[in-house]
C-alpha positions in Angstrom: 0.6 -81.5 -34.9 2.3 -81.9 -38.4 3.8 -78.5 -38.4 7.3 -77.1 -37.8 6.1 -75.6 -34.5 4.4 -78.8 -33.4 7.4 -81.0 -34.2 9.8 -78.6 -32.4 7.6 -78.3 -29.3 7.1 -82.1 -29.0 10.5 -83.5 -29.9 13.1 -80.7 -29.3 14.3 -78.3 -26.5 14.0 -75.2 -28.7 12.6 -72.0 -27.3 9.8 -70.0 -28.8 12.4 -67.5 -30.1 14.3 -70.3 -31.8 11.1 -71.6 -33.4 10.2 -68.2 -34.7 13.6 -68.0 -36.4 13.0 -71.4 -38.1 9.6 -70.3 -39.3 11.2 -67.4 -41.1 13.6 -69.8 -42.8 10.7 -72.2 -43.6 9.0 -69.3 -45.5 11.8 -69.3 -48.1 12.5 -73.0 -48.4 10.5 -73.4 -51.6 12.5 -70.6 -53.3 15.8 -72.2 -52.3 14.6 -75.6 -53.5 13.6 -74.1 -56.9 16.8 -72.0 -57.2 19.0 -75.0 -56.6 16.7 -77.7 -58.2 17.2 -79.8 -55.0 15.4 -81.2 -52.0 15.8 -78.9 -49.0 15.2 -79.7 -45.3 15.5 -78.2 -41.8 16.7 -80.6 -39.2 16.8 -80.1 -35.4 18.4 -82.1 -32.6 15.9 -84.2 -30.6 15.8 -83.9 -26.8 18.2 -86.8 -26.3 20.7 -85.2 -28.8 21.3 -88.7 -30.2 19.1 -88.1 -33.3 17.8 -85.3 -35.4 14.3 -84.8 -36.6 13.1 -83.3 -39.9 10.8 -80.4 -39.1 10.4 -78.7 -42.6 11.0 -79.7 -46.2 10.6 -78.4 -49.7 10.7 -80.2 -53.1 11.7 -78.4 -56.2 8.8 -77.4 -58.4 10.9 -76.9 -61.5 12.6 -80.3 -61.5 12.1 -83.8 -60.0 12.5 -84.6 -56.4 14.9 -87.5 -55.6 12.3 -88.7 -53.2 9.3 -88.2 -55.5 6.1 -88.0 -53.3 7.6 -89.4 -50.1 7.7 -87.0 -47.1 10.5 -86.8 -44.5 8.5 -84.7 -42.1 8.8 -86.1 -38.5 11.4 -88.7 -39.6 14.4 -89.3 -37.3 17.9 -88.9 -38.7 20.9 -90.7 -37.2 24.6 -89.7 -37.2 25.5 -93.0 -38.9 23.3 -92.2 -42.0 23.8 -88.4 -42.2 27.2 -87.5 -40.5 27.3 -84.1 -42.2 24.2 -83.0 -40.3 25.6 -83.8 -36.9 29.0 -82.4 -37.7 27.4 -79.0 -38.5 25.0 -79.2 -35.6 27.8 -79.8 -33.1 30.5 -77.6 -34.5 28.5 -74.8 -36.2 30.6 -75.3 -39.4 29.4 -75.9 -42.9 29.5 -79.5 -44.2 30.1 -79.4 -47.9 29.4 -82.3 -50.3 29.3 -84.9 -47.5 28.0 -88.4 -48.3 25.0 -90.0 -46.6 22.3 -92.6 -46.9 18.6 -91.9 -47.2 17.2 -94.2 -44.5 13.9 -93.6 -42.8 12.6 -95.2 -39.6 9.2 -95.9 -41.2 10.6 -97.1 -44.5 8.7 -94.5 -46.5 11.1 -94.4 -49.4 11.0 -96.5 -52.5 14.7 -96.1 -52.9 15.5 -96.7 -49.2 19.3 -96.6 -48.5 20.1 -94.5 -51.6 23.5 -92.7 -51.4 23.0 -89.0 -51.3 25.3 -86.0 -51.3 24.5 -83.2 -48.8 25.4 -79.6 -48.3 24.7 -78.4 -44.8 24.8 -75.0 -43.2 24.0 -74.1 -39.6 21.0 -72.0 -38.6 21.8 -69.9 -35.5 20.1 -67.8 -32.9 23.0 -65.5 -32.0 26.0 -67.8 -31.6 23.9 -70.9 -30.7 23.2 -73.5 -33.4 19.5 -74.3 -33.3 19.1 -76.3 -36.5 20.6 -77.2 -39.9 19.6 -76.2 -43.4 20.3 -79.1 -45.8 20.3 -79.4 -49.6 20.3 -83.0 -50.9 20.9 -84.3 -54.4 21.4 -87.6 -56.0 25.1 -87.7 -56.7 24.6 -89.1 -60.2 22.6 -86.0 -61.2 24.6 -83.3 -59.5 26.0 -80.8 -62.0 28.4 -77.9 -61.4 28.4 -78.9 -57.7 30.8 -76.3 -56.4 29.1 -73.4 -58.1 25.6 -74.4 -57.0 26.8 -74.9 -53.4 28.0 -71.3 -53.3 24.6 -70.0 -54.5 22.9 -72.2 -52.0 25.2 -71.1 -49.1 24.6 -67.5 -50.1 20.8 -68.0 -50.0 21.0 -69.5 -46.5 23.4 -66.8 -45.3 21.2 -64.1 -46.7 18.3 -65.3 -44.7 20.0 -63.8 -41.8 19.0 -60.4 -40.4 20.5 -58.3 -43.2 18.9 -60.3 -46.0 15.6 -60.4 -44.1 15.4 -56.6 -44.2 15.9 -56.6 -48.0 14.0 -59.6 -49.4 11.5 -60.9 -46.8 8.3 -58.9 -46.0 6.2 -60.4 -43.2 7.4 -63.9 -43.8 6.4 -64.0 -47.5 8.3 -66.1 -50.0 10.6 -64.4 -52.5 8.2 -65.3 -55.2 5.5 -63.2 -53.6 7.7 -60.2 -53.0 6.0 -57.1 -54.3 9.3 -56.0 -55.8 10.8 -57.8 -58.8 13.8 -60.0 -57.9 16.5 -61.0 -60.4 19.7 -62.9 -59.4 22.6 -63.0 -61.8 26.0 -64.6 -61.7 29.2 -62.5 -61.7 29.1 -62.0 -65.5 25.5 -60.8 -65.4 23.8 -64.0 -66.6 20.4 -64.4 -65.1 20.0 -67.4 -62.8 16.7 -66.6 -61.1 13.8 -64.3 -61.8 10.5 -64.0 -59.8 7.1 -63.4 -61.4 6.9 -59.7 -60.4 10.2 -59.0 -62.1 8.8 -60.6 -65.3 5.7 -58.5 -65.1 7.6 -55.2 -64.6 10.1 -55.9 -67.3 7.3 -56.9 -69.7 6.0 -53.4 -69.4 9.1 -52.0 -71.1 9.3 -54.8 -73.6 12.1 -56.8 -72.0 11.9 -60.5 -71.4 14.1 -62.2 -68.9 14.2 -66.0 -68.2 16.7 -67.9 -66.1 19.1 -70.6 -67.4 19.0 -69.5 -71.0 22.1 -67.3 -71.5 20.1 -64.1 -71.7 22.0 -61.2 -70.1 20.4 -58.6 -68.0 22.0 -55.8 -69.9 20.0 -52.6 -70.4 18.9 -52.0 -66.9 22.2 -53.2 -65.5 24.0 -50.7 -67.6 21.7 -47.9 -66.5 22.3 -48.6 -62.8 26.0 -48.7 -63.3 26.7 -52.4 -63.3 30.5 -52.1 -63.9 30.8 -49.6 -61.1 29.1 -52.0 -58.7 31.4 -54.8 -59.8 34.3 -52.6 -59.0 33.2 -51.1 -55.7 31.3 -54.1 -54.4 28.8 -51.7 -52.8 25.0 -51.7 -53.3 23.4 -49.0 -55.4 19.9 -47.6 -55.6 18.7 -45.6 -58.6 15.5 -44.3 -60.1 15.1 -44.7 -63.8 12.5 -43.4 -66.3 11.8 -45.8 -69.2 8.8 -45.7 -71.5 6.6 -43.6 -69.3 7.5 -45.8 -66.3 9.6 -44.9 -63.2 11.5 -47.8 -61.9 13.5 -48.0 -58.7 16.5 -50.3 -59.1 18.5 -51.7 -56.2 21.7 -53.7 -57.0 23.3 -55.7 -54.3 26.5 -57.6 -54.9 26.7 -61.2 -53.7 30.1 -62.1 -52.2 31.5 -65.2 -50.6 34.5 -65.2 -48.3 36.9 -65.4 -51.3 35.2 -63.7 -54.2 32.3 -62.0 -55.8 29.8 -64.6 -57.1 26.8 -62.7 -58.4 24.3 -59.8 -58.0 20.8 -59.3 -56.7 18.5 -56.8 -58.5 15.4 -55.6 -56.8 13.1 -53.8 -59.3 10.0 -51.8 -58.2 7.5 -49.9 -60.4 7.1 -46.6 -58.6 5.3 -44.8 -61.4 2.1 -44.5 -59.4 3.9 -43.3 -56.3 5.7 -40.6 -58.4 2.4 -39.6 -60.0 0.9 -39.2 -56.6 3.8 -37.1 -55.4 3.4 -34.8 -58.4 -0.3 -34.4 -57.6 0.4 -33.7 -54.0 3.0 -31.0 -54.9 0.5 -29.4 -57.3 -2.2 -29.5 -54.7 0.1 -28.2 -52.0 1.1 -25.3 -54.3 -2.5 -24.5 -55.0 -3.5 -24.6 -51.3 -0.6 -22.3 -50.4 -1.7 -19.9 -53.1 -5.2 -19.9 -51.7 -3.9 -19.2 -48.2 -1.8 -16.4 -49.6 -4.8 -14.8 -51.3 -7.0 -15.1 -48.2 -4.3 -13.5 -46.1 -4.0 -10.6 -48.6 -7.8 -10.2 -48.7 -8.0 -10.1 -44.9 -5.2 -7.5 -44.7 -7.0 -5.5 -47.4 -10.2 -5.5 -45.3 -8.2 -4.5 -42.2 -6.6 -1.6 -44.2 -10.0 -0.4 -45.3 -11.3 -0.4 -41.7 -8.2 1.6 -40.6 -9.0 4.2 -43.3 -12.6 4.3 -42.1 -11.4 4.6 -38.5 -9.3 7.6 -39.3 -12.3 9.5 -40.8 -14.2 9.3 -37.5 -13.6 11.2 -34.3 -16.0 9.3 -32.2 -13.8 7.4 -29.6 -16.2 4.6 -29.1 -16.6 3.9 -32.8 -12.8 4.0 -33.2 -12.4 1.4 -30.5 -15.0 -0.9 -32.1 -13.3 -0.6 -35.5 -9.9 -1.2 -33.9 -11.2 -4.4 -32.2 -12.6 -5.6 -35.5 -9.2 -4.9 -37.2 -7.4 -6.9 -34.5 -9.8 -9.8 -34.9 -9.2 -9.8 -38.7 -5.5 -9.6 -38.2 -5.6 -12.5 -35.7 -7.1 -14.7 -38.4 -4.6 -13.3 -41.0 -1.7 -14.5 -38.7 -2.9 -18.1 -39.2 -3.0 -17.8 -43.0 0.4 -16.1 -43.1 1.9 -19.0 -41.2 0.0 -21.5 -43.5 1.6 -19.8 -46.5 5.1 -19.9 -45.1 5.0 -23.3 -43.3 3.4 -25.2 -46.1 1.4 -27.5 -43.8 -1.8 -27.6 -41.7 -0.1 -28.0 -38.3 1.0 -24.8 -36.6 3.0 -23.8 -33.6 0.6 -22.3 -31.0 3.3 -20.4 -29.1 4.4 -18.6 -32.3 0.8 -17.7 -33.2 0.1 -16.2 -29.7 3.3 -14.2 -29.8 2.2 -12.5 -33.0 -1.3 -11.9 -31.6 0.2 -10.2 -28.6 2.4 -8.0 -30.8 -0.6 -7.0 -33.0 -2.6 -5.9 -29.9 0.1 -4.1 -28.1 0.8 -2.0 -31.2 -2.9 -1.2 -31.9 -4.4 -0.7 -28.4 -1.8 0.3 -25.8 -1.5 4.0 -25.2 1.9 5.6 -25.9 2.5 6.6 -22.2 1.7 3.1 -20.9 4.4 0.5 -20.2 2.6 -2.8 -20.3 5.1 -5.7 -20.4 4.0 -8.9 -22.2 5.4 -12.4 -21.7 4.6 -15.7 -23.3 6.0 -19.0 -21.9 5.4 -22.7 -21.9 5.6 -25.6 -24.3 5.8 -25.5 -28.1 2.4 -27.1 -28.8 1.3 -28.0 -32.4 -2.4 -27.5 -33.4 -4.2 -28.0 -36.7 -5.1 -24.8 -38.5 -8.8 -24.9 -37.6 -8.2 -25.2 -33.9 -5.3 -22.7 -34.1 -7.6 -20.1 -35.7 -10.1 -20.5 -32.9 -7.5 -20.2 -30.2 -6.0 -17.2 -31.9 -9.4 -15.4 -31.8 -10.0 -16.3 -28.1 -6.6 -15.1 -27.0 -7.0 -12.0 -29.1 -10.2 -11.1 -27.2 -8.6 -11.8 -23.8 -5.5 -9.6 -24.6 -7.8 -6.8 -26.0 -9.9 -6.9 -22.8 -6.8 -6.7 -20.6 -5.3 -3.8 -22.6 -8.6 -1.9 -22.8 -10.0 -2.4 -19.3 -7.4 -3.7 -16.8 -5.0 -0.8 -16.9 -7.4 2.2 -17.2 -5.9 3.8 -14.0 -2.4 2.3 -14.4 0.6 3.4 -16.5 2.5 0.1 -15.8 1.6 -3.5 -15.6 2.1 -6.9 -17.2 0.2 -9.5 -19.2 1.5 -13.1 -19.1 0.4 -16.0 -21.3 1.4 -19.5 -20.4 0.8 -22.6 -22.5 0.9 -26.2 -21.0 -0.1 -29.6 -22.5 -0.5 -32.7 -20.3 -1.7 -36.0 -21.8 -3.4 -34.2 -24.7 -5.1 -31.6 -22.5 -4.0 -28.0 -23.5 -4.2 -25.2 -20.9 -3.7 -21.6 -21.7 -3.5 -19.1 -18.9 -3.8 -15.4 -19.6 -2.9 -13.3 -16.4 -2.7 -9.6 -15.9 -2.1 -7.5 -12.8 -4.7 -4.8 -13.6 -7.8 -3.8 -11.7 -9.5 -7.1 -12.0 -12.9 -8.0 -13.3 -16.2 -7.7 -11.5 -18.4 -10.8 -10.9 -21.4 -9.2 -12.6 -19.2 -8.7 -15.8 -18.5 -12.4 -15.8 -21.9 -13.7 -15.0 -23.9 -11.3 -17.1 -21.6 -11.7 -20.1 -22.2 -8.1 -21.0 -18.8 -7.8 -22.7 -18.9 -8.7 -26.4 -15.3 -10.0 -26.2 -16.2 -12.4 -23.4 -19.3 -13.5 -25.3 -17.1 -14.4 -28.3 -14.6 -16.2 -26.1 -17.4 -18.3 -24.4 -19.0 -19.2 -27.7 -15.8 -20.3 -29.3 -14.6 -22.3 -26.4 -17.9 -24.2 -26.0 -18.9 -24.7 -29.6 -15.6 -24.9 -31.4 -13.1 -26.3 -28.9 -15.6 -28.2 -26.7 -13.5 -26.9 -23.8 -13.8 -25.0 -20.5 -13.1 -21.5 -19.2 -12.5 -20.3 -15.7 -12.0 -16.5 -14.9 -10.6 -15.5 -11.5 -10.1 -11.9 -10.2 -7.4 -11.8 -7.6 -4.6 -9.2 -7.9 -5.7 -8.8 -11.5 -7.5 -11.1 -13.8 -6.5 -14.7 -14.5 -8.3 -16.6 -17.3 -7.7 -20.3 -17.8 -8.8 -22.1 -20.9 -8.7 -25.9 -21.3 -9.4 -28.1 -24.3 -8.4 -31.4 -25.8 -5.7 -31.6 -28.6 -6.9 -35.0 -29.9 
């Protein structure tokens, strides 16, 4: 199997975790090769530790490879020919500008035995060296060696966990990063730019190319380039330019001794910002609709109260009062939708308001009926919350109207429980209880409403027990 994983499994002692780390490095080899105009390899020690094997390679696409079309994959490497590789493998230390010879076991090179100069850095899993990342150049063509090594070393270092979070997304190459990426030296001269950065900058009429003395000036100025150089801390800023909204991240590149450059990540977030504005407008409109519905419901309730005061018939007054409480129960939902600004509501808060509405509207002045609500803070969507509010309203009304006809004192307790997505609401009073025929015949309008809402809207169950009062248990799914 001519793959990194295949070579590692067949010729090395590396674990699956080690191989996974190497595959992440492999994903960015091409970018490192292009950035440094050099051949780049990943070597691992073989099982006998006497030789190393090449498990991954990348040739620069923007310059010539010193090996032309020849491949090193699967070739063994000896300490005699590449001492820098083994020094780094055994010590965990960088090997900078070490000399070696390009010698393959299968004699695949036209320039077999060529003297090469290598820069080698360790690849680690924790503190354990598992492989080496190697940059090779023909020494006759190597230009500004020290400076390029620093850039290469940085690229290798930044493939560690911290850089992985910033630059790599699901193993994609830097060139395929959905953000624009620009790397500059310490003076701000561009040394690398990926295709997405070119596309984003073209939208604002800016052209950036590497290696041509063009300075990344305007955007760098807007993000506070001088401040970043001074503080050496990354900075994130949103910038509006020519009807675009760009998010800029600037990250300083530092070696052990000094600052050597900057990474700029540029993302066009214009569409995201437009969507945010649309959502804000829609949210405002929805809140206004909820507010108007709440006001209209309260207006209807007020009209019914005025109508109720004109009549002396007790039965008619009770019917109108029940209707008012039902309307106010729905109004509670819209009041919360106005204030909370979302479609998910706290059931416990809703039921507390329902109980308060009913105790004020139905309970006689001489009665002392204590109410209590307990249990979990369960969140429901507005549609389900409206249904539950109507159901509990009917149950509270029934208790206050029928359970305490011959009592001046009593209690009504409501308990809410959710277990594995199943919501249970228990309404219990210590009144006279309910007769079996009242339950089975469904003669009470309130119970008819309750049964209909539970079965048709909540797809749930109801169980009514009469023992030292009345206990009603409602169960439904919150999925």
